[in-house]
DOGUVO-344771 format. One record per atom (N, C-alpha, C): residue in one letter; x, y, z. Coordinates in pm, whole numbers, padded with zeros to 5 digits, always signed. Atoms other than C-alpha are relative to their C-alpha. Layout:
REM residues N
AXYZ
...
REM end
This chain:
REM residues 230
M-00099+00104+00033
M-10020+05982+02246
M+00009-00093+00118
A-00003+00099-00111
A-10018+05661+02444
A+00139-00013+00055
Q-00130+00014-00066
Q-09741+05629+02693
Q+00033-00147+00019
T-00047+00138-00021
T-09532+05315+02706
T+00018-00022+00148
P-00015+00022-00145
P-09566+05171+03049
P+00144-00024+00039
D-00139+00021-00048
D-09256+05174+03259
D+00033-00149+00000
E-00044+00140+00001
E-09059+04854+03212
E+00112-00017+00103
P-00109+00022-00096
P-08839+04705+03476
P+00134-00007-00071
L-00135+00003+00056
L-08467+04743+03420
L+00043-00144-00024
T-00042+00136+00034
T-08342+04436+03244
T+00152-00011+00013
L-00145+00022-00017
L-07998+04307+03354
L+00042-00122-00079
T-00055+00114+00073
T-07799+04088+03128
T+00118-00055+00079
V-00106+00060-00081
V-07587+03852+03334
V+00083-00091-00088
H-00090+00085+00080
H-07288+03708+03155
H+00070-00099+00094
S-00066+00102-00084
S-07146+03388+03290
S+00149+00029+00011
L-00144-00020-00023
L-06799+03414+03445
L+00079-00108-00071
P-00082+00104+00065
P-06514+03237+03267
P+00030-00113+00097
R-00023+00117-00085
R-06472+02886+03402
R+00147-00038-00005
A-00141+00042-00006
A-06133+02780+03519
A+00015-00135-00066
D-00029+00129+00063
D-05983+02504+03315
D+00068-00089+00102
V-00052+00086-00108
V-05937+02233+03575
V+00123-00076-00045
S-00115+00080+00048
S-05699+02034+03359
S+00127+00083-00005
D-00117-00089+00002
D-05469+02337+03312
D+00055+00023+00139
T-00043-00022-00138
T-05464+02403+03685
T+00073-00120+00056
A-00064+00123-00047
A-05379+02043+03762
A+00138-00017-00062
A-00129+00013+00069
A-05103+02048+03501
A+00103+00094+00060
M-00093-00096-00060
M-04952+02362+03651
M+00046-00046+00138
T-00035+00051-00133
T-04962+02206+03998
T+00103-00111-00011
R-00095+00110+00019
R-04789+01893+03875
R+00135+00051-00043
S-00126-00057+00049
S-04528+02100+03692
S+00079+00063+00113
G-00067-00063-00114
G-04453+02301+04006
G+00061-00102+00094
R-00051+00104-00090
R-04414+01986+04211
R+00124-00065-00059
W-00116+00062+00064
W-04176+01833+03958
W+00122+00090+00006
K-00112-00094-00008
K-03965+02148+03950
K+00060+00004+00139
M-00048+00000-00137
M-03942+02151+04328
M+00077-00128+00031
L-00067+00128-00023
L-03850+01782+04333
L+00136-00003-00067
L-00128-00002+00072
L-03579+01832+04070
L+00100+00090+00070
L-00089-00091-00073
L-03438+02126+04267
L+00057-00069+00124
L-00045+00071-00120
L-03421+01916+04584
L+00098-00111-00036
L-00090+00107+00043
L-03261+01626+04396
L+00136+00055-00040
A-00127-00059+00043
A-02998+01854+04243
A+00085+00041+00119
S-00076-00045-00116
S-02899+02000+04580
S+00049-00116+00085
A-00036+00116-00083
A-02888+01657+04744
A+00076-00106-00078
A-00060+00101+00086
A-02714+01479+04457
A+00120-00072+00061
P-00115+00072-00056
P-02382+01409+04633
P-00038-00099+00110
V+00041+00089-00109
V-02553+01263+04937
V-00070-00123-00056
I+00072+00113+00061
I-02788+01049+04725
I+00098-00093-00069
A-00097+00082+00072
A-02499+00932+04510
A+00086-00081+00096
S-00081+00070-00098
S-02295+00843+04815
S-00074-00121+00056
Y+00077+00112-00054
Y-02571+00631+04964
Y-00025-00105-00107
F+00018+00095+00110
F-02636+00475+04622
F+00125-00085-00016
T-00126+00071+00016
T-02269+00384+04598
T+00019-00108+00105
Y-00032+00090-00108
Y-02246+00222+04937
Y-00105-00107+00027
Y+00106+00091-00042
Y-02584+00059+04977
Y-00076-00064-00116
V+00077+00057+00109
V-02771+00015+04649
V+00085-00091-00086
I-00085+00084+00084
I-02479-00115+04445
I+00087-00093+00083
R-00080+00091-00082
R-02331-00300+04742
R-00027-00143-00047
P+00022+00132+00060
P-02276-00645+04596
P-00057-00100+00099
E+00049+00110-00082
E-02458-00950+04722
E+00117-00090+00037
G-00103+00095-00039
G-02250-01203+04909
G+00129+00065+00045
R-00117-00072-00051
R-02011-00937+05044
R+00119-00009-00095
R-00111-00006+00095
R-01800-00888+04734
R+00098+00111+00036
N-00093-00105-00042
N-01653-00574+04892
N+00099-00059+00100
Y-00107+00052-00086
Y-01322-00648+05062
Y+00004+00077+00132
G+00000-00081-00121
G-01324-00358+05308
G-00132-00011+00074
E+00121+00004-00083
E-01571-00350+05596
E-00070+00135-00005
L+00077-00124+00004
L-01844-00090+05546
L-00040+00041+00141
I+00030-00053-00133
I-01896+00132+05851
I-00145+00047+00004
D+00141-00034-00014
D-02257+00162+05963
D-00035+00018+00148
P+00016-00119+00084
P-02343+00422+06069
P+00134+00064-00034
Q-00120-00074+00037
Q-02087+00631+05887
Q+00025+00113+00099
L-00036-00100-00101
L-01899+00874+06110
L+00070+00120-00065
P-00058-00118+00065
P-01824+01233+06001
P+00136+00037+00057
L-00130-00051-00046
L-01480+01390+06023
L-00019+00077+00131
P+00017-00064-00130
P-01430+01508+06382
P+00040+00147-00002
A-00020-00145-00007
A-01407+01870+06493
A+00140+00039+00046
F-00132-00040-00051
F-01052+01854+06633
F+00098+00027-00114
T-00098-00044+00099
T-00738+01974+06455
T+00126-00086+00005
G-00133+00060+00007
G-00402+01836+06345
G+00102+00107-00035
V-00109-00093+00034
V-00065+01998+06276
V+00077-00057-00117
D-00068+00050+00119
D+00094+01969+05933
D+00152+00008+00017
T-00146+00007-00009
T+00466+01930+05856
T+00065+00138+00007
N-00051-00137-00011
N+00506+02309+05847
N-00041+00067+00130
G+00038-00053-00129
G+00365+02351+06196
G-00132+00076+00001
R+00127-00072+00007
R+00030+02489+06080
R-00114-00088+00050
T+00117+00070-00050
T-00296+02394+06246
T-00101-00020-00112
V+00095+00034+00107
V-00539+02216+06013
V-00120-00072+00061
P+00119+00073-00045
P-00898+02127+06111
P-00019-00125-00087
L+00021+00120+00079
L-00970+01770+06007
L-00116+00015-00097
T+00113-00021+00089
T-01296+01890+05857
T+00042+00066-00131
Q-00050-00063+00121
Q-01086+02080+05603
Q+00039-00103-00106
L-00037+00105+00094
L-00999+01745+05443
L-00118-00046-00086
K+00118+00038+00077
K-01353+01714+05305
K+00017+00032-00149
D+00009-00025+00144
D-01438+01720+04933
D+00097-00083-00082
Q-00082+00098+00069
Q-01195+01442+04844
Q-00025-00136+00064
W-00013+00130-00063
W-01187+01068+04894
W+00131+00000+00078
L-00120+00005-00084
L-00936+01009+05177
L+00038-00146+00024
F-00055+00133-00023
F-00716+00699+05205
F+00099+00014+00115
I-00067-00039-00125
I-00590+00706+05564
I+00073-00116+00066
S-00072+00091-00091
S-00325+00529+05768
S+00025+00075+00131
V-00026-00055-00133
V-00254+00582+06138
V+00125-00069+00054
A-00121+00060-00056
A+00086+00531+06301
A+00075+00101+00084
D-00089-00086-00078
D+00329+00666+06556
D+00100+00068-00093
S-00090-00078+00084
S+00562+00931+06415
S+00133-00069-00025
A-00125+00074+00021
A+00859+00698+06458
A-00009-00090-00122
C+00031+00077+00120
C+00699+00485+06182
C+00085-00127-00012
D-00068+00128+00006
D+00800+00122+06225
D-00021-00066-00137
D+00008+00068+00129
D+00812-00138+05947
D-00144-00008-00052
A+00140+00010+00042
A+00435-00184+05943
A-00052+00134-00051
C+00037-00134+00043
C+00386+00192+05915
C+00056+00030-00139
Q-00063-00025+00130
Q+00632+00216+05627
Q-00066-00082-00111
K+00068+00084+00098
K+00457-00072+05451
K-00134+00062-00040
H+00127-00065+00030
H+00123+00108+05481
H+00021+00124-00087
L-00025-00121+00077
L+00267+00435+05351
L+00036-00034-00144
Y-00040+00042+00136
Y+00427+00258+05055
Y-00123-00052-00076
M+00120+00055+00064
M+00101+00072+04981
M-00096+00111-00040
Q+00088-00113+00033
Q-00102+00394+04997
Q+00050+00073-00124
H-00059-00071+00114
H+00137+00564+04757
H-00020-00078-00129
Q+00008+00082+00121
Q+00140+00276+04510
Q-00144-00014-00049
L+00139+00017+00040
L-00234+00222+04514
L-00058+00130-00058
R+00048-00127+00054
R-00302+00591+04461
R+00056+00024-00140
E-00060-00017+00131
E-00057+00607+04171
E-00065-00094-00102
G+00063+00098+00089
G-00224+00296+04026
G-00137+00040-00049
L+00132-00047+00044
L-00550+00488+03990
L+00009+00082-00128
G-00017-00075+00123
G-00402+00678+03695
G-00065+00136+00005
K+00063-00132+00010
K-00616+00974+03590
K-00092+00030+00118
D+00090-00022-00114
D-00839+00923+03896
D+00075+00027+00130
K-00074-00012-00126
K-00559+00962+04149
K-00024+00134+00070
D+00025-00130-00061
D-00641+01330+04203
D-00131+00005+00076
R+00125+00006-00076
R-00976+01223+04345
R+00020-00067+00136
L-00029+00071-00125
L-00806+01035+04631
L+00121+00060+00068
D-00112-00056-00076
D-00587+01196+04898
D+00064-00109+00086
W-00079+00089-00086
W-00314+00990+05062
W+00023+00074+00131
V-00004-00068-00129
V-00336+01075+05433
V+00068-00088+00105
W-00061+00066-00116
W-00113+00982+05726
W-00032+00084+00123
L+00025-00064-00129
L-00247+01072+06070
L+00100-00059+00099
R-00107+00052-00083
R+00057+01042+06288
R-00019+00042+00146
T+00016-00023-00143
T+00061+01022+06665
T+00137-00001+00067
G-00128+00007-00073
G+00328+01021+06938
G+00080+00127-00013
S-00091-00113+00006
S+00630+01246+06906
S-00037+00093-00115
A+00031-00099+00104
A+00569+01569+06715
A+00111+00013-00103
E-00112-00010+00094
E+00909+01535+06547
E-00013-00105-00109
L+00005+00092+00113
L+00916+01377+06203
L+00137-00003-00068
A-00133+00014+00060
A+01242+01241+06061
A+00000+00054-00142
E-00010-00061+00133
E+01364+01416+05747
E-00025-00100-00113
P+00029+00096+00107
P+01363+01096+05534
P-00150-00028-00016
L+00143+00023+00008
L+00997+01041+05622
L-00072+00120-00062
K+00058-00119+00062
K+00916+01400+05530
K+00013-00007-00152
K-00023+00007+00144
K+01069+01348+05186
K-00083-00111-00064
A+00073+00115+00056
A+00902+01010+05138
A-00150+00025-00009
T+00145-00026-00003
T+00558+01156+05212
T-00033+00139-00053
T+00024-00132+00059
T+00582+01476+05009
T-00137+00010-00065
D+00128-00001+00071
D+00271+01379+04812
D-00118-00030+00092
A+00106+00036-00094
A+00075+01290+05126
A-00044+00120+00083
T+00044-00093-00104
T-00132+01492+05369
T+00039-00063+00133
V-00052+00054-00126
V+00057+01434+05695
V-00038+00094+00113
L+00044-00082-00112
L-00103+01560+06014
L+00032-00069+00132
H-00023+00052-00135
H+00012+01513+06372
H-00126+00024+00081
V+00126-00009-00074
V-00297+01438+06583
V+00014-00064+00137
D+00003+00059-00134
D-00377+01350+06942
D-00061-00140-00009
A+00045+00139+00011
A-00411+00972+06973
A-00133-00024+00071
K+00126+00020-00074
K-00689+00992+07233
K-00118+00060-00075
Q+00108-00059+00079
Q-00894+01228+07021
Q-00031-00085-00123
L+00019+00082+00119
L-00839+01013+06715
L-00082-00125+00030
A+00071+00121-00040
A-00970+00709+06901
A-00148+00022+00027
T+00143-00028-00015
T-01302+00885+06953
T-00071+00000-00135
W+00057+00001+00135
W-01353+00876+06575
W+00023-00135-00067
L-00033+00128+00062
L-01172+00582+06414
L+00009-00109+00107
T-00012+00114-00091
T-01192+00240+06576
T+00050-00122-00079
P-00049+00120+00068
P-01012-00086+06491
P-00100-00115+00011
A+00078+00123-00015
A-01166-00427+06441
A+00038-00066+00133
A-00025+00068-00128
A-01191-00645+06752
A+00133-00075-00004
G-00129+00067-00010
G-00850-00765+06864
G+00112+00068-00075
H-00103-00071+00077
H-00660-00508+06657
H+00018+00143+00052
R-00029-00139-00035
R-00510-00160+06689
R-00037+00091-00117
L+00026-00095+00109
L-00587+00154+06492
L+00106-00010-00109
E-00113+00003+00095
E-00245+00120+06330
E-00004-00119-00095
D+00003+00122+00081
D-00335-00221+06184
D-00078+00015-00130
H+00094-00012+00112
H-00586-00088+05931
H+00032+00119-00090
L+00011-00117+00087
L-00625+00145+05636
L-00148+00037-00006
Y+00137-00049-00011
Y-00939+00362+05629
Y-00035+00086-00122
V+00048-00082+00112
V-01152+00533+05363
V-00108+00095+00051
V+00101-00103-00030
V-01347+00859+05407
V-00051+00054-00132
D+00057-00047+00126
D-01587+00978+05138
D+00011+00152-00012
P-00015-00145+00019
P-01588+01332+04988
P-00095+00084+00086
I+00091-00074-00087
I-01881+01431+05208
I+00061+00015+00140
G-00068-00009-00128
G-01652+01371+05506
G-00036-00110+00097
N+00040+00111-00087
N-01783+01039+05640
N+00099-00117-00010
W-00077+00124-00002
W-01561+00750+05748
W-00097-00114-00034
M+00097+00098+00048
M-01725+00465+05557
M+00058-00139-00026
M-00058+00132+00027
M-01476+00178+05512
M+00128-00020+00080
R-00122+00039-00070
R-01204-00006+05706
R+00052-00128-00063
F-00059+00119+00060
F-00967-00251+05540
F+00059-00090+00108
P-00050+00092-00103
P-00856-00563+05727
P+00148+00022+00030
A-00144+00000-00033
A-00521-00591+05905
A+00071-00088-00102
Q-00080+00073+00098
Q-00246-00714+05672
Q-00079-00020-00130
A+00091+00005+00115
A-00469-00631+05380
A+00073-00033-00130
D-00050+00034+00132
D-00420-00759+05027
D-00013+00123-00091
P+00007-00120+00084
P-00330-00461+04801
P-00090-00016-00122
K+00084+00021+00118
K-00506-00616+04501
K-00148+00013+00035
Q+00139-00009-00043
Q-00830-00645+04695
Q-00037+00144+00035
I+00025-00141-00031
I-00798-00289+04823
I-00022+00079-00129
K+00012-00073+00127
K-00747-00162+04468
K-00136-00026-00064
R+00131+00031+00058
R-01061-00341+04355
R-00111+00084+00064
D+00101-00081-00070
D-01267-00165+04623
D+00012+00148-00035
L-00020-00141+00034
L-01111+00174+04549
L-00049+00029-00141
D+00047-00018+00139
D-01176+00132+04175
D-00152+00005-00004
R+00147+00006+00001
R-01539+00044+04246
R-00060+00130+00057
L+00051-00123-00061
L-01593+00344+04474
L+00015+00120-00093
L-00024-00114+00088
L-01437+00590+04231
L-00083-00009-00127
R+00081+00017+00122
R-01617+00444+03932
R-00147+00032+00028
A+00141-00021-00031
A-01956+00451+04103
A-00032+00146+00029
S+00024-00141-00036
S-01913+00815+04212
S+00053+00097-00105
A-00067-00084+00100
A-01751+00944+03892
A-00090+00111-00053
F+00088-00099+00062
F-02062+01132+03771
F-00020+00123+00087
W+00018-00119-00084
W-02065+01370+04071
W+00127+00044+00072
D-00122-00034-00073
D-01719+01357+04230
D+00112+00030-00099
K-00109-00040+00088
K-01439+01545+04053
K+00127+00021+00080
G-00129-00013-00067
G-01070+01565+04133
G+00030+00143+00039
G-00043-00132-00044
G-00918+01853+04321
G-00088+00059+00108
R+00069-00066-00110
R-01015+02059+04621
R+00051+00143+00008
V-00041-00139-00018
V-01012+02434+04670
V+00090+00008+00123
G-00090-00014-00113
G-00712+02511+04888
G+00073-00129+00034
V-00065+00128-00031
V-00570+02159+04858
V+00147+00015+00031
A-00142-00020-00027
A-00216+02291+04852
A+00024+00037+00146
A-00015-00040-00139
A-00269+02450+05190
A-00020-00120+00093
V+00025+00119-00082
V-00407+02124+05330
V+00122-00090+00001
N-00114+00089+00011
N-00109+01932+05203
N+00131+00065+00047
G-00122-00064-00049
G+00135+02181+05345
G+00084+00061-00110
G-00073-00055+00112
G+00231+02314+05003
G-00007+00151-00003
REM end
């Protein structure tokens, strides 16, 4: 019987599956978009704040208050509330702040500012809880009882005048007490109203700021009662 000659071992090589380049590219793009959306979500308040102040800033200086550039964050020092408790100024964050500065004796100009702050805040209606009325008082630590009653709805803090001057500054030729100031919810001083300011013009600026930030800024602050001395 004839023998079949030995045959070399035959290997069958199957081609490896080819990666779908289009699928890989799609997955890469998807991952990048997800990362971008995550970053945008976490930075939303900051982006919105800059959008409010710079992108929608009207041409021809339609804003009445002077925009502060660069914006200055709430300082690290503390104040003392009407109950004698120490309150870090940084604790005032997470709300729009409408600030006046005056000696604790509170002369006519001081009283006019306090009255204006109160009226303008009340005039915001349903948005008033997004704006804190703040009086940073200097000088004597004693506060007259009538002033305490008149500022029940305000955040009143006794602060050191020299420390305060390292943060807020007046316009040339004026004093700190001559102006009203606005701090955003992130904690940046961003606007200063002129001396002897027109309340109607101030209200227009406040309305614009609150309207432009309405989609991310909500009323109320955790622990607000403690900040206000309640």
